[in-house]
Backbone bond lengths (Angstrom), bond angles and torsions (degrees), N, CA, C in turn:
res aa  C-N    CA-C-N  psi(-1)  N-CA   C-N-CA  omega(-1)  CA-C   N-CA-C  phi
1 X - - - 1.481 - - 1.517 107.65 -
2 X 1.313 114.53 131.97 1.447 120.61 179.59 1.488 111.92 -67.43
3 X 1.321 118.48 151.44 1.452 123.63 -174.12 1.476 113.46 -67.07
4 X 1.344 118.59 -39.45 1.456 121.33 -175.47 1.501 110.90 -61.63
5 X 1.318 126.32 -45.43 1.422 123.21 176.17 1.544 113.18 -62.39
6 X 1.330 115.65 -36.38 1.484 119.06 -179.89 1.516 108.81 -66.41
7 X 1.338 117.35 -43.75 1.488 120.66 -178.75 1.567 107.35 -66.33
8 X 1.288 117.52 -37.91 1.494 118.28 179.17 1.488 111.25 -65.84
9 X 1.361 117.79 -38.64 1.430 121.62 179.60 1.515 109.35 -70.33
10 X 1.303 119.29 -38.00 1.488 120.23 174.55 1.476 112.58 -62.45
11 X 1.330 116.36 -41.27 1.492 120.51 -178.04 1.531 107.18 -66.86
12 X 1.339 119.08 -39.98 1.442 123.37 -177.89 1.585 106.89 -63.71
13 X 1.365 115.65 -46.84 1.461 118.58 179.14 1.520 111.91 -58.23
14 X 1.334 115.81 -41.48 1.462 118.34 179.01 1.521 111.44 -64.94
15 X 1.352 116.97 -37.71 1.455 120.38 -178.44 1.544 107.55 -67.93
16 X 1.299 119.76 -40.40 1.451 122.95 176.05 1.494 113.22 -59.40
17 X 1.324 112.77 -46.89 1.516 118.70 177.89 1.509 110.60 -63.02
18 X 1.324 116.70 -43.36 1.467 119.07 -179.89 1.523 110.81 -61.59
19 X 1.309 117.83 -42.93 1.458 123.35 177.37 1.530 111.99 -60.65
20 X 1.336 114.19 -44.55 1.513 117.41 -179.96 1.519 109.79 -66.06
21 X 1.350 117.75 -41.17 1.494 120.51 -179.64 1.474 109.44 -66.98
22 X 1.343 118.74 -42.26 1.459 120.94 -177.10 1.526 113.95 -70.88
23 X 1.328 115.73 -23.91 1.457 117.08 -176.62 1.556 110.72 -89.49
24 X 1.344 115.51 -6.37 1.484 118.15 -179.04 1.511 112.16 81.67
25 X 1.308 116.97 12.59 1.465 123.23 -179.95 1.525 114.76 -80.91
26 X 1.334 116.18 7.48 1.433 122.06 -176.11 1.548 108.30 -119.34
27 X 1.299 115.22 136.73 1.478 115.13 177.91 1.550 110.73 -68.43
28 X 1.351 116.97 146.85 1.440 121.67 -177.17 1.541 113.35 -52.23
29 X 1.317 116.16 -40.32 1.464 120.68 -179.12 1.493 112.42 -62.56
30 X 1.348 116.37 -30.07 1.476 122.18 179.82 1.566 111.26 -92.85
31 X 1.299 117.43 -24.75 1.444 121.35 -175.19 1.507 110.07 -71.19
32 X 1.346 119.03 -45.20 1.463 121.62 -174.36 1.562 111.34 -58.16
33 X 1.308 120.62 -51.11 1.480 120.29 177.58 1.519 111.56 -61.45
34 X 1.307 119.38 -35.69 1.446 121.67 -179.69 1.526 108.55 -68.92
35 X 1.311 119.25 -41.41 1.450 121.63 177.24 1.559 110.91 -64.63
36 X 1.326 116.46 -39.96 1.500 119.21 177.25 1.531 112.43 -59.62
37 X 1.380 112.36 -44.09 1.506 116.44 177.61 1.492 112.05 -60.49
38 X 1.355 117.92 -42.97 1.439 119.90 177.67 1.484 112.47 -63.43
39 X 1.319 117.23 -43.22 1.460 120.80 -179.11 1.541 108.43 -63.15
40 X 1.303 117.46 -42.30 1.489 122.43 178.17 1.508 110.61 -57.54
41 X 1.348 115.39 -47.80 1.458 121.93 178.23 1.510 109.84 -59.41
42 X 1.324 117.63 -46.10 1.438 122.13 -176.50 1.501 111.85 -64.59
43 X 1.338 118.27 -26.70 1.457 123.32 -178.57 1.517 110.22 -98.10
44 X 1.273 121.72 19.14 1.438 124.10 178.77 1.502 114.87 68.54
45 X 1.306 114.84 34.71 1.475 121.77 178.12 1.469 114.82 92.06
46 X 1.304 119.08 -5.51 1.516 122.14 178.73 1.481 108.91 -108.32
47 X 1.275 114.69 140.06 1.416 122.30 176.47 1.511 111.81 -106.81
48 X 1.280 117.29 112.55 1.502 122.90 -174.84 1.482 108.00 -87.02
49 X 1.343 117.18 98.57 1.459 120.63 -177.90 1.530 108.98 -111.54
50 X 1.324 117.18 134.43 1.434 122.57 178.59 1.540 108.72 -110.53
51 X 1.331 114.81 141.20 1.450 120.23 178.41 1.514 108.87 -69.13
52 X 1.309 116.62 133.00 1.452 122.63 176.70 1.523 113.59 -63.87
53 X 1.290 116.94 134.25 1.463 120.67 178.36 1.554 105.93 -91.13
54 X 1.366 114.48 161.90 1.499 117.10 175.96 1.497 113.26 -56.44
55 X 1.391 116.19 -35.75 1.431 119.59 178.04 1.584 112.45 -62.37
56 X 1.355 115.55 -41.19 1.400 122.53 -179.06 1.600 109.66 -65.62
57 X 1.354 112.63 -43.34 1.453 116.91 179.55 1.505 110.33 -61.48
58 X 1.331 116.68 -43.77 1.510 119.27 179.61 1.467 112.15 -60.74
59 X 1.376 115.73 -41.23 1.478 121.65 -179.23 1.547 109.49 -63.68
60 X 1.350 117.51 -26.31 1.439 121.19 178.94 1.579 111.78 -85.82
61 X 1.287 114.60 -1.34 1.486 119.32 179.15 1.531 111.97 88.77
62 X 1.347 119.21 12.71 1.420 121.12 178.97 1.506 109.86 -94.46
63 X 1.331 118.40 125.90 1.460 123.73 179.25 1.509 110.30 -66.08
64 X 1.310 116.53 130.60 1.442 121.87 -179.18 1.584 108.99 -117.15
65 X 1.320 115.43 126.29 1.428 119.28 177.16 1.512 106.33 -119.46
66 X 1.392 114.11 119.71 1.416 117.96 -178.12 1.520 109.22 -97.96
67 X 1.295 117.51 131.43 1.491 122.57 -175.62 1.504 106.10 -117.42
68 X 1.304 117.91 127.72 1.460 121.07 176.60 1.524 107.14 -79.48
69 X 1.317 115.22 136.79 1.452 120.61 178.32 1.519 111.36 -99.66
70 X 1.266 115.10 149.65 1.504 117.95 177.64 1.538 107.08 -108.37
71 X 1.323 111.48 140.94 1.459 120.03 177.71 1.520 109.26 -91.40
72 X 1.316 118.24 124.37 1.459 119.09 -178.11 1.559 108.29 -78.65
73 X 1.342 112.93 130.24 1.454 118.54 174.95 1.507 109.07 -103.57
74 X 1.264 116.51 130.64 1.461 115.10 -179.19 1.452 113.53 -152.87
């Protein structure tokens, strides 16, 4: 199979997936992995994930409890 038709088919499938995701026609449990795959493809195979900060978690409505740790001296 020639590469151009394969690439065109892949692009079409990505467009269909993007339309389904954007329209809300995909269940949340299925949407997240699909979005991660698209993000990974858009980033050349790498997924750039940043760790959430306490401020970000609070903004999302997640309660954050910060606990001070003690260093054992011995």
